[in-house]
C-alpha positions in Angstrom: 87.8 -6.9 31.1 84.6 -4.9 31.4 81.4 -6.6 32.1 78.4 -5.3 30.5 75.5 -4.3 32.8 71.9 -4.2 31.7 70.2 -0.7 32.3 66.9 -1.1 34.2 64.8 1.9 33.7 62.5 2.7 36.6 58.8 2.9 35.8 58.1 6.2 33.8 61.8 6.9 33.3 62.9 7.7 29.8 66.6 8.6 30.1 69.7 7.0 31.7 73.0 8.8 32.5 75.7 6.1 32.2 79.1 6.6 33.8 82.2 4.9 32.3 82.7 1.9 34.6 86.1 3.0 36.0 84.4 5.8 37.9 82.0 4.2 40.2 80.1 1.1 41.2 76.9 3.1 40.6 77.4 3.1 36.9 74.1 4.8 35.8 71.0 6.7 37.1 67.6 6.8 35.4 65.5 10.0 34.9 61.8 10.8 33.9 62.7 14.1 32.0 65.3 15.6 29.8 65.8 18.3 32.4 66.6 15.8 35.2 69.0 13.9 32.8 70.7 17.2 31.9 71.1 18.0 35.6 72.6 14.6 36.4 75.1 15.0 33.5 76.2 18.4 34.8 76.8 17.0 38.2 79.0 14.3 36.6 80.9 17.1 34.8 83.8 16.1 32.6 83.9 12.5 33.7 83.2 10.2 30.8 79.5 9.4 30.4 76.6 9.0 28.0 73.0 9.8 28.1 70.7 7.3 26.4 67.0 6.8 26.2 64.9 3.6 26.5 65.5 2.7 22.8 69.4 3.1 23.1 69.5 6.4 21.3 72.5 8.5 22.5 72.3 12.2 23.4 74.6 15.1 24.2 73.8 18.2 26.1 73.7 21.4 24.0 72.7 24.4 26.1 69.5 23.4 28.0 68.5 20.6 25.6 69.4 17.0 24.7 70.4 16.5 21.1 70.8 13.1 19.4 74.3 12.1 18.2 
C-alpha cells in the first residue's frame, strides 16, 4: 500500500518534480523556476515522475518548456 505524502513547497518555489515512490525515499524536489524543474526532470531521466505546480497542475517537458497535460 502506498502512503500519500504532502508536498511542501519551499518559499518562492513554484514547481515540484515528484518521483514514483518505489524509486527513492526522497520522493520529490521543489524548484523556483521552470528551467530548474526541467533540469531536475532530465536528471531523473526515464524513471517515472511528474512535474506539478503549487495548484496541482501537471506538466510535461517539451523541448525546453513545460507544457500542461
